[in-house]
C-alpha positions, 0 to 999 in steps of 0.5 A: 463509469460513475458520477457519484463522488465520495469523499474523505479527510485523511486527517480527520476521518469522520470529516464530511463522511455523514454526509456522504455516501459510502459505497463497499464492495460485494461481502465475498469480495470484502471477506477476502481484501487486504483493507476491510473497509474505511476504519481498516483503511484509516488504521492502515494509513496511520501505521503508515505515517506513525510507523513508516519503517515497520509499515513498509517492512510489513508490505516489503515481507510479502514481495520477493527481492533479488537483493534485500536491504535493511534500509527503509526510507532514509531522507534529508529535507534541510539543505542546511544539513547537506545534500537534499535527498530521499532514499528508498530501500536503497540498494535492494532489488526485485523484479516487478514482473516476477512479483505480479506474476511468477511468485502468484503462480508458485503460490497456486494462482496460476489459473486465475485471471492476472489482469484485465485489460 
């Protein structure tokens, strides 16, 4: 475990990075990663904020759902407009264990380590 701290400000990607060390994973691991570096992370983060429905549709398209839904994020934080609520993919059902294990076995990763404790 390292006591080195790395910080960044999601509002301004360059804030503070000039003064901080950035530690990237080994190249072979990075090559197969969904997020290939800080710029890729910031692009993904911006997409999740600016195009939330499209972002979550893309993320959830990679998962198995027993019951899907066309609904994304629905919310009302204005008590004057009615009950305050937050719903995400209302009506959808999935099995997290299936998505973590069985789905990956069916994708040909049955001989790979699934979890190290």
